[in-house]
C-alpha positions as CSV (number, residue, x, y, z in Angstrom):
1,X,30.8,1.4,-4.2
2,X,27.6,-0.8,-5.0
3,X,26.1,-1.6,-1.9
4,X,24.3,-5.3,-2.7
5,X,24.2,-8.7,-0.5
6,X,26.7,-11.6,-1.4
7,X,24.6,-12.9,-4.8
8,X,25.1,-9.3,-6.0
9,X,21.6,-8.5,-6.0
10,X,20.9,-4.8,-5.6
11,X,19.1,-3.7,-2.2
12,X,15.7,-2.5,-4.1
13,X,14.4,-1.4,-0.5
14,X,17.5,0.9,0.1
15,X,17.6,2.1,-3.7
16,X,13.6,3.0,-2.9
17,X,14.5,4.8,0.2
18,X,17.3,6.7,-1.4
19,X,15.2,7.8,-4.3
20,X,11.7,8.7,-2.2
21,X,13.6,10.2,0.6
22,X,16.7,11.4,-0.6
23,X,18.4,14.5,-2.7
24,X,20.7,12.6,-4.8
25,X,19.9,12.5,-8.6
26,X,18.8,9.4,-10.2
27,X,21.7,9.2,-11.9
28,X,23.7,9.0,-8.7
29,X,21.4,6.6,-7.2
30,X,22.2,4.0,-10.0
31,X,26.1,4.3,-9.6
32,X,25.9,4.2,-5.9
33,X,23.8,1.1,-5.9
34,X,25.2,-0.4,-9.1
35,X,22.3,-0.4,-10.8
36,X,21.4,0.7,-14.6
37,X,18.7,3.5,-15.5
38,X,16.3,0.8,-17.2
39,X,16.5,-1.4,-14.2
40,X,15.6,1.7,-11.9
41,X,12.7,2.8,-13.9
42,X,11.1,-0.7,-14.4
43,X,11.2,-1.0,-10.6
44,X,9.9,2.7,-10.1
45,X,6.9,1.9,-12.5
46,X,6.1,-1.7,-11.9
47,X,6.0,-1.1,-7.7
48,X,4.6,2.5,-8.1
49,X,7.1,4.4,-6.2
50,X,6.1,7.6,-4.9
51,X,7.7,10.6,-7.0
52,X,9.8,12.5,-4.6
53,X,8.6,15.7,-6.5
54,X,5.0,14.8,-5.1
55,X,3.1,17.1,-2.3
56,X,2.4,15.1,1.0
57,X,-1.5,15.3,-0.1
58,X,-0.7,13.2,-3.3
59,X,1.6,11.0,-1.4
60,X,-1.2,10.2,1.3
61,X,-3.4,9.6,-1.8
62,X,-1.0,6.9,-3.2
63,X,-0.5,5.5,-0.3
64,X,-4.5,5.2,0.5
65,X,-4.6,3.8,-3.2
66,X,-2.0,0.9,-2.3
67,X,-4.1,-0.2,0.7
68,X,-7.1,0.1,-1.2
69,X,-5.4,-2.3,-3.4
70,X,-4.7,-4.7,-0.6
71,X,-7.7,-4.9,0.8
72,X,-9.4,-5.5,-2.8
73,X,-7.3,-8.3,-3.2
74,X,-8.0,-9.6,0.2
75,X,-11.5,-9.2,-0.4
76,X,-11.2,-11.0,-3.5
77,X,-9.4,-14.1,-2.1
78,X,-11.8,-14.2,0.7
79,X,-14.7,-14.6,-2.1
80,X,-13.0,-17.0,-4.4
81,X,-12.3,-19.3,-1.3
82,X,-16.2,-19.3,-0.1
83,X,-15.8,-22.8,1.8
84,X,-12.6,-22.1,3.4
85,X,-12.5,-20.2,6.3
86,X,-9.9,-17.9,7.5
87,X,-7.4,-18.4,10.0
88,X,-7.5,-16.1,13.1
89,X,-4.4,-14.3,12.4
90,X,-5.1,-14.0,9.1
91,X,-9.2,-12.8,10.5
92,X,-7.4,-10.3,12.8
93,X,-5.2,-8.8,10.3
94,X,-7.8,-8.2,7.9
95,X,-10.2,-6.5,10.5
96,X,-7.1,-4.0,11.3
97,X,-6.4,-3.5,7.6
98,X,-10.2,-2.4,7.3
99,X,-10.1,0.0,10.7
100,X,-6.6,1.4,9.6
101,X,-8.3,2.2,6.2
102,X,-11.1,3.6,7.6
103,X,-9.4,5.8,9.7
104,X,-6.9,7.1,7.5
105,X,-9.6,8.3,4.9
106,X,-11.5,9.9,7.6
107,X,-8.6,11.7,8.8
108,X,-7.6,12.6,5.1
109,X,-11.3,13.8,4.3
110,X,-11.3,15.9,7.3
111,X,-7.6,17.4,6.6
112,X,-8.8,18.4,3.0
113,X,-12.5,19.1,3.9
114,X,-13.4,17.0,1.0
115,X,-17.6,16.6,0.8
116,X,-17.7,12.7,0.9
117,X,-19.1,11.7,-2.5
118,X,-22.2,8.9,-2.7
119,X,-19.5,6.0,-3.7
120,X,-17.5,6.5,-0.4
121,X,-20.6,6.2,1.3
122,X,-21.0,2.7,-0.6
123,X,-17.5,1.7,0.5
124,X,-18.3,2.2,3.9
125,X,-21.3,0.3,4.0
126,X,-19.0,-2.6,2.3
127,X,-16.4,-2.2,5.0
128,X,-18.7,-2.4,7.9
129,X,-20.2,-5.4,6.3
130,X,-16.8,-7.3,5.6
131,X,-15.4,-6.6,9.8
132,X,-19.1,-7.6,10.7
133,X,-18.7,-10.9,8.5
134,X,-15.0,-11.2,10.2
135,X,-16.0,-10.5,13.5
136,X,-18.7,-13.5,12.9
137,X,-16.3,-15.4,11.6
138,X,-13.8,-14.9,14.8
139,X,-17.1,-15.7,17.4
140,X,-17.1,-19.3,15.9
């Protein structure tokens, strides 16, 4: 029996969870939720679902990439709105996002014992400068 809401829209969150965390085949998932394989594959590709075959380290990398993309979009949004100011809630969220990104990258590099390339040091400087700018904004 397909799982859907009153408007017969597939529950993509549940479908994604079933794919990433479950043991069912793609065919079984599509049948259970009443979606076509092409619709499933479209969502899988466009939303960058994590392959269940991926190792934990690959999943961590994919999560870091998504988090970095989110940070990058927020910074771009800030840069484009030079004359405008952030609300307290937005500034706090961005600050927490930066801190969490830094913590996750530190943990990941310690676990894999990878030497930090020069590019990562540059990113750390950019994150620190952005965090300082947000703190200055919050003090206004």
